[in-house]
A tleap script that builds the chain and sets N, CA, C and O, in Angstrom:
source leaprc.protein.ff14SB
mol = sequence {
  NMET ASN ASN GLU ILE LEU GLU ALA LEU ILE
  GLU LEU GLY LEU THR ALA LEU ASP TRP VAL
  ASP ALA CYS GLN PHE ALA LYS LEU THR GLY
  ILE GLU GLU GLN LYS LEU SER HIE ARG LYS
  LYS LYS TRP PRO GLU ASP LEU VAL TRP SER
  LYS GLN ASP GLY ASN ILE TYR TYR SER LEU
  ARG GLY TYR ASN GLN TRP LEU THR ASP GLN
  ALA GLN ASN ARG TYR GLN GLN ALA SER ALA
  SER VAL LYS ASP GLN SER LYS SER THR SER
  CYS ALA ASN ALA ASN GLY THR LYS SER ARG
  SER ARG THR ARG PRO LEU ARG LYS VAL LEU
  VAL GLN PRO LEU LYS LEU GLU VAL CTHR
}
set mol.1.N position { 0.852 -1.181 0.000 }
set mol.1.CA position { 0.000 0.000 0.000 }
set mol.1.C position { 0.895 1.239 0.000 }
set mol.1.O position { 1.894 1.299 0.716 }
set mol.2.N position { 0.532 2.189 -0.784 }
set mol.2.CA position { 1.274 3.430 -0.894 }
set mol.2.C position { 1.212 4.187 0.434 }
set mol.2.O position { 0.138 4.314 1.022 }
set mol.3.N position { 2.355 4.689 0.911 }
set mol.3.CA position { 2.403 5.399 2.196 }
set mol.3.C position { 1.534 6.642 2.206 }
set mol.3.O position { 0.968 6.979 3.245 }
set mol.4.N position { 1.409 7.340 1.072 }
set mol.4.CA position { 0.570 8.537 1.007 }
set mol.4.C position { -0.894 8.180 1.240 }
set mol.4.O position { -1.608 8.889 1.949 }
set mol.5.N position { -1.333 7.082 0.642 }
set mol.5.CA position { -2.713 6.632 0.833 }
set mol.5.C position { -2.928 6.234 2.281 }
set mol.5.O position { -3.935 6.590 2.893 }
set mol.6.N position { -1.965 5.487 2.827 }
set mol.6.CA position { -2.062 5.048 4.219 }
set mol.6.C position { -2.123 6.246 5.159 }
set mol.6.O position { -2.935 6.268 6.084 }
set mol.7.N position { -1.280 7.230 4.934 }
set mol.7.CA position { -1.277 8.420 5.782 }
set mol.7.C position { -2.594 9.191 5.659 }
set mol.7.O position { -3.099 9.722 6.648 }
set mol.8.N position { -3.145 9.252 4.450 }
set mol.8.CA position { -4.435 9.941 4.255 }
set mol.8.C position { -5.548 9.198 5.001 }
set mol.8.O position { -6.401 9.821 5.634 }
set mol.9.N position { -5.536 7.869 4.923 }
set mol.9.CA position { -6.529 7.078 5.645 }
set mol.9.C position { -6.414 7.281 7.149 }
set mol.9.O position { -7.424 7.397 7.842 }
set mol.10.N position { -5.191 7.324 7.652 }
set mol.10.CA position { -4.966 7.528 9.074 }
set mol.10.C position { -5.495 8.891 9.506 }
set mol.10.O position { -6.162 8.999 10.535 }
set mol.11.N position { -5.203 9.930 8.728 }
set mol.11.CA position { -5.663 11.276 9.059 }
set mol.11.C position { -7.186 11.359 9.097 }
set mol.11.O position { -7.756 12.082 9.913 }
set mol.12.N position { -7.837 10.612 8.208 }
set mol.12.CA position { -9.299 10.620 8.151 }
set mol.12.C position { -9.923 9.652 9.142 }
set mol.12.O position { -11.137 9.664 9.348 }
set mol.13.N position { -9.100 8.816 9.753 }
set mol.13.CA position { -9.626 7.819 10.681 }
set mol.13.C position { -10.255 6.641 9.964 }
set mol.13.O position { -11.052 5.906 10.545 }
set mol.14.N position { -9.898 6.464 8.708 }
set mol.14.CA position { -10.459 5.377 7.904 }
set mol.14.C position { -9.369 4.399 7.504 }
set mol.14.O position { -8.268 4.801 7.127 }
set mol.15.N position { -9.673 3.144 7.586 }
set mol.15.CA position { -8.750 2.133 7.071 }
set mol.15.C position { -9.565 1.061 6.361 }
set mol.15.O position { -10.603 0.614 6.850 }
set mol.16.N position { -9.079 0.672 5.223 }
set mol.16.CA position { -9.744 -0.379 4.473 }
set mol.16.C position { -9.139 -1.734 4.819 }
set mol.16.O position { -9.497 -2.753 4.228 }
set mol.17.N position { -8.242 -1.738 5.758 }
set mol.17.CA position { -7.521 -2.950 6.129 }
set mol.17.C position { -8.041 -3.515 7.439 }
set mol.17.O position { -8.641 -2.807 8.247 }
set mol.18.N position { -7.800 -4.798 7.631 }
set mol.18.CA position { -8.062 -5.374 8.941 }
set mol.18.C position { -6.792 -6.028 9.452 }
set mol.18.O position { -6.163 -5.499 10.369 }
set mol.19.N position { -6.405 -7.133 8.903 }
set mol.19.CA position { -5.208 -7.841 9.364 }
set mol.19.C position { -3.986 -7.272 8.663 }
set mol.19.O position { -3.873 -7.316 7.438 }
set mol.20.N position { -3.064 -6.733 9.475 }
set mol.20.CA position { -1.858 -6.110 8.936 }
set mol.20.C position { -0.640 -6.607 9.711 }
set mol.20.O position { -0.767 -7.176 10.795 }
set mol.21.N position { 0.542 -6.380 9.134 }
set mol.21.CA position { 1.761 -6.770 9.837 }
set mol.21.C position { 2.082 -5.745 10.928 }
set mol.21.O position { 1.416 -4.716 11.046 }
set mol.22.N position { 3.100 -6.041 11.711 }
set mol.22.CA position { 3.445 -5.206 12.866 }
set mol.22.C position { 3.787 -3.774 12.450 }
set mol.22.O position { 3.409 -2.823 13.133 }
set mol.23.N position { 4.487 -3.622 11.353 }
set mol.23.CA position { 4.895 -2.288 10.896 }
set mol.23.C position { 3.672 -1.425 10.591 }
set mol.23.O position { 3.585 -0.286 11.050 }
set mol.24.N position { 2.727 -1.966 9.817 }
set mol.24.CA position { 1.521 -1.212 9.464 }
set mol.24.C position { 0.653 -0.969 10.694 }
set mol.24.O position { 0.091 0.114 10.851 }
set mol.25.N position { 0.540 -1.972 11.569 }
set mol.25.CA position { -0.261 -1.826 12.785 }
set mol.25.C position { 0.298 -0.711 13.656 }
set mol.25.O position { -0.452 0.093 14.210 }
set mol.26.N position { 1.620 -0.669 13.773 }
set mol.26.CA position { 2.257 0.386 14.564 }
set mol.26.C position { 1.958 1.762 13.976 }
set mol.26.O position { 1.685 2.710 14.713 }
set mol.27.N position { 2.009 1.871 12.654 }
set mol.27.CA position { 1.713 3.158 12.011 }
set mol.27.C position { 0.260 3.575 12.232 }
set mol.27.O position { -0.034 4.744 12.481 }
set mol.28.N position { -0.630 2.606 12.137 }
set mol.28.CA position { -2.055 2.919 12.239 }
set mol.28.C position { -2.507 3.217 13.665 }
set mol.28.O position { -3.413 4.024 13.869 }
set mol.29.N position { -1.889 2.578 14.649 }
set mol.29.CA position { -2.322 2.761 16.041 }
set mol.29.C position { -1.458 3.734 16.813 }
set mol.29.O position { -1.877 4.252 17.849 }
set mol.30.N position { -0.265 3.986 16.324 }
set mol.30.CA position { 0.644 4.866 17.056 }
set mol.30.C position { 1.432 4.141 18.144 }
set mol.30.O position { 2.183 4.770 18.889 }
set mol.31.N position { 1.264 2.822 18.239 }
set mol.31.CA position { 2.031 2.024 19.207 }
set mol.31.C position { 3.365 1.668 18.554 }
set mol.31.O position { 3.395 1.183 17.422 }
set mol.32.N position { 4.450 1.905 19.257 }
set mol.32.CA position { 5.762 1.595 18.695 }
set mol.32.C position { 5.873 0.106 18.390 }
set mol.32.O position { 5.447 -0.741 19.175 }
set mol.33.N position { 6.450 -0.191 17.241 }
set mol.33.CA position { 6.553 -1.578 16.790 }
set mol.33.C position { 7.302 -2.455 17.798 }
set mol.33.O position { 6.972 -3.630 17.958 }
set mol.34.N position { 8.292 -1.900 18.470 }
set mol.34.CA position { 9.061 -2.662 19.456 }
set mol.34.C position { 8.201 -3.075 20.647 }
set mol.34.O position { 8.493 -4.081 21.294 }
set mol.35.N position { 7.158 -2.325 20.946 }
set mol.35.CA position { 6.311 -2.603 22.101 }
set mol.35.C position { 5.206 -3.612 21.804 }
set mol.35.O position { 4.555 -4.101 22.727 }
set mol.36.N position { 4.987 -3.929 20.535 }
set mol.36.CA position { 3.882 -4.814 20.168 }
set mol.36.C position { 4.036 -6.213 20.739 }
set mol.36.O position { 3.057 -6.797 21.205 }
set mol.37.N position { 5.245 -6.763 20.713 }
set mol.37.CA position { 5.423 -8.135 21.211 }
set mol.37.C position { 5.105 -8.223 22.704 }
set mol.37.O position { 4.589 -9.241 23.166 }
set mol.38.N position { 5.405 -7.173 23.455 }
set mol.38.CA position { 5.082 -7.165 24.885 }
set mol.38.C position { 3.582 -6.964 25.103 }
set mol.38.O position { 2.978 -7.620 25.952 }
set mol.39.N position { 2.996 -6.069 24.345 }
set mol.39.CA position { 1.574 -5.766 24.522 }
set mol.39.C position { 0.668 -6.902 24.066 }
set mol.39.O position { -0.417 -7.084 24.619 }
set mol.40.N position { 1.095 -7.664 23.070 }
set mol.40.CA position { 0.219 -8.722 22.564 }
set mol.40.C position { -0.010 -9.808 23.599 }
set mol.40.O position { -0.931 -10.613 23.452 }
set mol.41.N position { 0.814 -9.849 24.650 }
set mol.41.CA position { 0.595 -10.806 25.738 }
set mol.41.C position { -0.725 -10.534 26.459 }
set mol.41.O position { -1.339 -11.448 27.009 }
set mol.42.N position { -1.152 -9.280 26.451 }
set mol.42.CA position { -2.410 -8.887 27.101 }
set mol.42.C position { -3.606 -9.004 26.161 }
set mol.42.O position { -4.752 -9.007 26.610 }
set mol.43.N position { -3.341 -9.100 24.857 }
set mol.43.CA position { -4.403 -9.104 23.875 }
set mol.43.C position { -4.832 -10.531 23.544 }
set mol.43.O position { -3.988 -11.426 23.486 }
set mol.44.N position { -6.115 -10.756 23.329 }
set mol.44.CA position { -6.579 -12.104 22.994 }
set mol.44.C position { -6.118 -12.536 21.589 }
set mol.44.O position { -6.256 -11.807 20.606 }
set mol.45.N position { -5.573 -13.743 21.549 }
set mol.45.CA position { -5.133 -14.295 20.267 }
set mol.45.C position { -6.354 -14.574 19.398 }
set mol.45.O position { -7.422 -14.911 19.909 }
set mol.46.N position { -6.199 -14.436 18.120 }
set mol.46.CA position { -7.233 -14.627 17.101 }
set mol.46.C position { -8.313 -13.556 17.146 }
set mol.46.O position { -9.247 -13.597 16.344 }
set mol.47.N position { -8.211 -12.604 18.056 }
set mol.47.CA position { -9.085 -11.442 18.020 }
set mol.47.C position { -8.250 -10.217 17.649 }
set mol.47.O position { -8.577 -9.498 16.705 }
set mol.48.N position { -7.173 -9.987 18.395 }
set mol.48.CA position { -6.309 -8.838 18.133 }
set mol.48.C position { -5.085 -9.244 17.318 }
set mol.48.O position { -4.627 -8.484 16.465 }
set mol.49.N position { -4.562 -10.422 17.571 }
set mol.49.CA position { -3.385 -10.857 16.820 }
set mol.49.C position { -3.494 -12.347 16.490 }
set mol.49.O position { -4.208 -13.101 17.151 }
set mol.50.N position { -2.765 -12.744 15.450 }
set mol.50.CA position { -2.778 -14.140 15.036 }
set mol.50.C position { -1.457 -14.462 14.359 }
set mol.50.O position { -0.846 -13.616 13.707 }
set mol.51.N position { -1.038 -15.693 14.529 }
set mol.51.CA position { 0.197 -16.137 13.893 }
set mol.51.C position { -0.167 -17.052 12.734 }
set mol.51.O position { -0.828 -18.073 12.920 }
set mol.52.N position { 0.267 -16.679 11.544 }
set mol.52.CA position { -0.009 -17.443 10.337 }
set mol.52.C position { 1.294 -17.654 9.572 }
set mol.52.O position { 1.982 -16.694 9.225 }
set mol.53.N position { 1.623 -18.902 9.318 }
set mol.53.CA position { 2.827 -19.245 8.547 }
set mol.53.C position { 4.081 -18.595 9.123 }
set mol.53.O position { 4.954 -18.152 8.377 }
set mol.54.N position { 4.169 -18.538 10.459 }
set mol.54.CA position { 5.346 -17.981 11.112 }
set mol.54.C position { 5.341 -16.462 11.213 }
set mol.54.O position { 6.253 -15.885 11.806 }
set mol.55.N position { 4.345 -15.810 10.654 }
set mol.55.CA position { 4.244 -14.350 10.719 }
set mol.55.C position { 3.122 -13.956 11.669 }
set mol.55.O position { 2.114 -14.654 11.777 }
set mol.56.N position { 3.305 -12.838 12.353 }
set mol.56.CA position { 2.267 -12.335 13.258 }
set mol.56.C position { 1.553 -11.179 12.577 }
set mol.56.O position { 2.174 -10.249 12.063 }
set mol.57.N position { 0.216 -11.267 12.589 }
set mol.57.CA position { -0.625 -10.230 12.023 }
set mol.57.C position { -1.534 -9.683 13.113 }
set mol.57.O position { -1.912 -10.389 14.048 }
set mol.58.N position { -1.870 -8.419 12.970 }
set mol.58.CA position { -2.705 -7.735 13.953 }
set mol.58.C position { -3.994 -7.276 13.277 }
set mol.58.O position { -3.977 -6.804 12.140 }
set mol.59.N position { -5.109 -7.421 13.987 }
set mol.59.CA position { -6.406 -7.008 13.464 }
set mol.59.C position { -6.773 -5.646 14.033 }
set mol.59.O position { -6.821 -5.458 15.248 }
set mol.60.N position { -7.027 -4.711 13.145 }
set mol.60.CA position { -7.441 -3.374 13.578 }
set mol.60.C position { -8.838 -3.417 14.193 }
set mol.60.O position { -9.098 -2.771 15.208 }
set mol.61.N position { -9.729 -4.181 13.572 }
set mol.61.CA position { -11.082 -4.311 14.126 }
set mol.61.C position { -11.047 -5.000 15.485 }
set mol.61.O position { -11.724 -4.575 16.421 }
set mol.62.N position { -10.259 -6.060 15.588 }
set mol.62.CA position { -10.136 -6.775 16.853 }
set mol.62.C position { -9.553 -5.896 17.944 }
set mol.62.O position { -10.006 -5.928 19.088 }
set mol.63.N position { -8.542 -5.108 17.584 }
set mol.63.CA position { -7.930 -4.197 18.541 }
set mol.63.C position { -8.936 -3.156 19.010 }
set mol.63.O position { -9.023 -2.871 20.204 }
set mol.64.N position { -9.701 -2.583 18.075 }
set mol.64.CA position { -10.720 -1.586 18.443 }
set mol.64.C position { -11.796 -2.202 19.333 }
set mol.64.O position { -12.259 -1.568 20.281 }
set mol.65.N position { -12.193 -3.437 19.029 }
set mol.65.CA position { -13.189 -4.113 19.857 }
set mol.65.C position { -12.641 -4.360 21.263 }
set mol.65.O position { -13.327 -4.121 22.256 }
set mol.66.N position { -11.409 -4.837 21.336 }
set mol.66.CA position { -10.778 -5.090 22.637 }
set mol.66.C position { -10.663 -3.791 23.429 }
set mol.66.O position { -10.950 -3.764 24.626 }
set mol.67.N position { -10.247 -2.727 22.771 }
set mol.67.CA position { -10.082 -1.434 23.432 }
set mol.67.C position { -11.418 -0.909 23.951 }
set mol.67.O position { -11.489 -0.363 25.051 }
set mol.68.N position { -12.469 -1.074 23.161 }
set mol.68.CA position { -13.809 -0.658 23.571 }
set mol.68.C position { -14.276 -1.463 24.782 }
set mol.68.O position { -14.844 -0.905 25.720 }
set mol.69.N position { -14.034 -2.780 24.761 }
set mol.69.CA position { -14.404 -3.630 25.897 }
set mol.69.C position { -13.680 -3.202 27.168 }
set mol.69.O position { -14.272 -3.185 28.247 }
set mol.70.N position { -12.403 -2.859 27.044 }
set mol.70.CA position { -11.629 -2.419 28.206 }
set mol.70.C position { -12.189 -1.119 28.770 }
set mol.70.O position { -12.277 -0.952 29.986 }
set mol.71.N position { -12.563 -0.209 27.895 }
set mol.71.CA position { -13.137 1.070 28.341 }
set mol.71.C position { -14.463 0.839 29.055 }
set mol.71.O position { -14.733 1.471 30.076 }
set mol.72.N position { -15.297 -0.061 28.527 }
set mol.72.CA position { -16.568 -0.367 29.178 }
set mol.72.C position { -16.346 -0.997 30.547 }
set mol.72.O position { -17.063 -0.679 31.496 }
set mol.73.N position { -15.369 -1.881 30.661 }
set mol.73.CA position { -15.055 -2.499 31.957 }
set mol.73.C position { -14.612 -1.459 32.974 }
set mol.73.O position { -15.032 -1.494 34.130 }
set mol.74.N position { -13.759 -0.529 32.541 }
set mol.74.CA position { -13.305 0.528 33.454 }
set mol.74.C position { -14.473 1.410 33.872 }
set mol.74.O position { -14.554 1.825 35.029 }
set mol.75.N position { -15.373 1.697 32.949 }
set mol.75.CA position { -16.550 2.511 33.269 }
set mol.75.C position { -17.432 1.803 34.297 }
set mol.75.O position { -17.888 2.423 35.258 }
set mol.76.N position { -17.671 0.507 34.096 }
set mol.76.CA position { -18.500 -0.248 35.035 }
set mol.76.C position { -17.853 -0.315 36.411 }
set mol.76.O position { -18.538 -0.198 37.427 }
set mol.77.N position { -16.532 -0.503 36.447 }
set mol.77.CA position { -15.834 -0.535 37.734 }
set mol.77.C position { -15.912 0.824 38.413 }
set mol.77.O position { -16.106 0.906 39.626 }
set mol.78.N position { -15.761 1.880 37.640 }
set mol.78.CA position { -15.836 3.224 38.215 }
set mol.78.C position { -17.243 3.507 38.720 }
set mol.78.O position { -17.409 4.119 39.775 }
set mol.79.N position { -18.258 3.069 37.981 }
set mol.79.CA position { -19.638 3.271 38.410 }
set mol.79.C position { -19.914 2.521 39.702 }
set mol.79.O position { -20.574 3.048 40.598 }
set mol.80.N position { -19.416 1.303 39.806 }
set mol.80.CA position { -19.598 0.520 41.031 }
set mol.80.C position { -18.870 1.174 42.193 }
set mol.80.O position { -19.365 1.166 43.320 }
set mol.81.N position { -17.711 1.736 41.932 }
set mol.81.CA position { -16.940 2.410 42.968 }
set mol.81.C position { -17.684 3.632 43.488 }
set mol.81.O position { -17.691 3.892 44.691 }
set mol.82.N position { -18.307 4.378 42.590 }
set mol.82.CA position { -19.079 5.554 42.999 }
set mol.82.C position { -20.265 5.125 43.856 }
set mol.82.O position { -20.578 5.775 44.854 }
set mol.83.N position { -20.926 4.036 43.473 }
set mol.83.CA position { -22.054 3.532 44.265 }
set mol.83.C position { -21.588 3.134 45.656 }
set mol.83.O position { -22.257 3.431 46.645 }
set mol.84.N position { -20.436 2.458 45.738 }
set mol.84.CA position { -19.916 2.042 47.036 }
set mol.84.C position { -19.574 3.244 47.906 }
set mol.84.O position { -19.789 3.214 49.118 }
set mol.85.N position { -19.048 4.295 47.301 }
set mol.85.CA position { -18.679 5.481 48.058 }
set mol.85.C position { -19.900 6.230 48.558 }
set mol.85.O position { -19.832 6.916 49.578 }
set mol.86.N position { -21.014 6.107 47.853 }
set mol.86.CA position { -22.199 6.847 48.268 }
set mol.86.C position { -23.001 6.116 49.330 }
set mol.86.O position { -23.976 6.658 49.851 }
set mol.87.N position { -22.602 4.887 49.659 }
set mol.87.CA position { -23.293 4.157 50.715 }
set mol.87.C position { -22.941 4.756 52.062 }
set mol.87.O position { -21.972 5.506 52.178 }
set mol.88.N position { -23.718 4.432 53.072 }
set mol.88.CA position { -23.497 4.944 54.417 }
set mol.88.C position { -22.125 4.533 54.919 }
set mol.88.O position { -21.678 3.407 54.700 }
set mol.89.N position { -21.469 5.456 55.591 }
set mol.89.CA position { -20.162 5.163 56.158 }
set mol.89.C position { -20.226 5.117 57.675 }
set mol.89.O position { -19.242 5.413 58.352 }
set mol.90.N position { -21.367 4.752 58.200 }
set mol.90.CA position { -21.556 4.675 59.638 }
set mol.90.C position { -20.564 3.704 60.255 }
set mol.90.O position { -20.231 2.683 59.654 }
set mol.91.N position { -20.095 4.018 61.440 }
set mol.91.CA position { -19.143 3.166 62.140 }
set mol.91.C position { -19.840 2.215 63.097 }
set mol.91.O position { -19.244 1.809 64.094 }
set mol.92.N position { -21.057 1.857 62.830 }
set mol.92.CA position { -21.801 0.964 63.721 }
set mol.92.C position { -21.227 -0.436 63.632 }
set mol.92.O position { -20.713 -0.851 62.593 }
set mol.93.N position { -21.326 -1.166 64.754 }
set mol.93.CA position { -20.845 -2.543 64.730 }
set mol.93.C position { -21.893 -3.431 64.100 }
set mol.93.O position { -22.915 -2.942 63.617 }
set mol.94.N position { -21.655 -4.718 64.098 }
set mol.94.CA position { -22.552 -5.655 63.423 }
set mol.94.C position { -23.972 -5.582 63.969 }
set mol.94.O position { -24.929 -5.805 63.228 }
set mol.95.N position { -24.122 -5.273 65.250 }
set mol.95.CA position { -25.457 -5.182 65.839 }
set mol.95.C position { -26.096 -3.828 65.585 }
set mol.95.O position { -27.292 -3.649 65.814 }
set mol.96.N position { -25.307 -2.878 65.116 }
set mol.96.CA position { -25.846 -1.556 64.851 }
set mol.96.C position { -26.114 -0.763 66.115 }
set mol.96.O position { -26.946 0.145 66.100 }
set mol.97.N position { -25.424 -1.081 67.227 }
set mol.97.CA position { -25.722 -0.418 68.487 }
set mol.97.C position { -24.717 0.645 68.869 }
set mol.97.O position { -24.982 1.430 69.779 }
set mol.98.N position { -23.598 0.698 68.222 }
set mol.98.CA position { -22.566 1.646 68.621 }
set mol.98.C position { -22.229 2.560 67.458 }
set mol.98.O position { -21.994 2.104 66.339 }
set mol.99.N position { -22.207 3.828 67.731 }
set mol.99.CA position { -21.883 4.797 66.699 }
set mol.99.C position { -20.799 5.716 67.230 }
set mol.99.O position { -20.774 6.036 68.418 }
set mol.100.N position { -19.912 6.135 66.357 }
set mol.100.CA position { -18.852 7.049 66.772 }
set mol.100.C position { -19.211 8.487 66.433 }
set mol.100.O position { -18.346 9.363 66.406 }
set mol.101.N position { -20.444 8.714 66.186 }
set mol.101.CA position { -20.915 10.044 65.857 }
set mol.101.C position { -20.802 10.941 67.077 }
set mol.101.O position { -20.954 10.472 68.205 }
set mol.102.N position { -20.541 12.214 66.870 }
set mol.102.CA position { -20.429 13.156 67.997 }
set mol.102.C position { -21.791 13.654 68.448 }
set mol.102.O position { -21.902 14.311 69.483 }
set mol.103.N position { -22.798 13.357 67.702 }
set mol.103.CA position { -24.144 13.779 68.070 }
set mol.103.C position { -24.649 12.895 69.199 }
set mol.103.O position { -24.540 11.670 69.147 }
set mol.104.N position { -25.200 13.533 70.212 }
set mol.104.CA position { -25.720 12.746 71.329 }
set mol.104.C position { -26.929 11.945 70.877 }
set mol.104.O position { -27.730 12.410 70.066 }
set mol.105.N position { -27.054 10.733 71.414 }
set mol.105.CA position { -28.222 9.936 71.037 }
set mol.105.C position { -29.495 10.522 71.652 }
set mol.105.O position { -29.462 11.137 72.718 }
set mol.106.N position { -30.590 10.320 70.969 }
set mol.106.CA position { -31.875 10.804 71.477 }
set mol.106.C position { -32.293 9.963 72.680 }
set mol.106.O position { -32.084 8.750 72.713 }
set mol.107.N position { -32.890 10.636 73.670 }
set mol.107.CA position { -33.394 9.905 74.835 }
set mol.107.C position { -34.883 9.671 74.679 }
set mol.107.O position { -35.618 10.511 74.158 }
set mol.108.N position { -35.297 8.532 75.135 }
set mol.108.CA position { -36.723 8.245 75.083 }
set mol.108.C position { -37.392 8.955 76.258 }
set mol.108.O position { -36.861 8.989 77.368 }
set mol.109.N position { -38.533 9.502 75.998 }
set mol.109.CA position { -39.298 10.181 77.054 }
set mol.109.C position { -40.705 9.608 77.065 }
set mol.109.O position { -41.211 9.112 76.058 }
set mol.110.N position { -41.298 9.692 78.201 }
set mol.110.CA position { -42.675 9.242 78.306 }
set mol.110.C position { -43.589 10.331 77.794 }
set mol.110.O position { -43.422 11.511 78.099 }
set mol.111.N position { -44.537 9.913 77.027 }
set mol.111.CA position { -45.496 10.876 76.505 }
set mol.111.C position { -46.631 10.992 77.517 }
set mol.111.O position { -47.329 10.022 77.811 }
set mol.112.N position { -46.795 12.197 78.036 }
set mol.112.CA position { -47.878 12.439 78.993 }
set mol.112.C position { -48.851 13.416 78.363 }
set mol.112.O position { -48.451 14.415 77.765 }
set mol.113.N position { -50.128 13.118 78.504 }
set mol.113.CA position { -51.099 14.057 77.925 }
set mol.113.C position { -51.016 15.405 78.633 }
set mol.113.O position { -50.854 15.491 79.850 }
set mol.114.N position { -51.128 16.408 77.857 }
set mol.114.CA position { -51.065 17.774 78.354 }
set mol.114.C position { -52.461 18.178 78.792 }
set mol.114.O position { -53.414 18.085 78.018 }
set mol.115.N position { -52.582 18.631 80.051 }
set mol.115.CA position { -53.886 19.048 80.572 }
set mol.115.C position { -53.908 20.571 80.649 }
set mol.115.O position { -53.097 21.201 81.329 }
set mol.116.N position { -54.839 21.116 79.944 }
set mol.116.CA position { -55.019 22.554 79.969 }
set mol.116.C position { -56.235 22.889 80.813 }
set mol.116.O position { -57.314 22.325 80.626 }
set mol.117.N position { -56.051 23.797 81.730 }
set mol.117.CA position { -57.161 24.223 82.588 }
set mol.117.C position { -57.472 25.668 82.300 }
set mol.117.O position { -56.575 26.503 82.174 }
set mol.118.N position { -58.721 25.947 82.201 }
set mol.118.CA position { -59.152 27.312 81.961 }
set mol.118.C position { -59.549 27.889 83.307 }
set mol.118.O position { -60.352 27.274 84.009 }
set mol.119.N position { -59.039 29.010 83.689 }
set mol.119.CA position { -59.362 29.621 84.965 }
set mol.119.C position { -60.068 30.916 84.822 }
set mol.119.O position { -60.405 31.549 85.823 }
savepdb mol mol.pdb
quit
């Protein structure tokens, strides 16, 4: 593929390719070619990368799908973390009888009917 065409596709965010060699994958993703062998350990085989006839090829669609899945997982974890943080942080024990709050506990009082006398 002509480098000018490849560069134009990259600038537009369009690629007509899917499975490419390490050199083209590095150009298209911006990941240094030397780092691909280390990073592919984290990527699922036959989705992001595949070995065919002794050569390793990378899938742009597979990489984008994997990247999207990772972003969704981080979002779900962050959402769960926010929910956990918004829960009560009371220091009550398992029985719920002890609190470290500085507010004095309410005292129970007997309710007595109020008698009004007119004089």
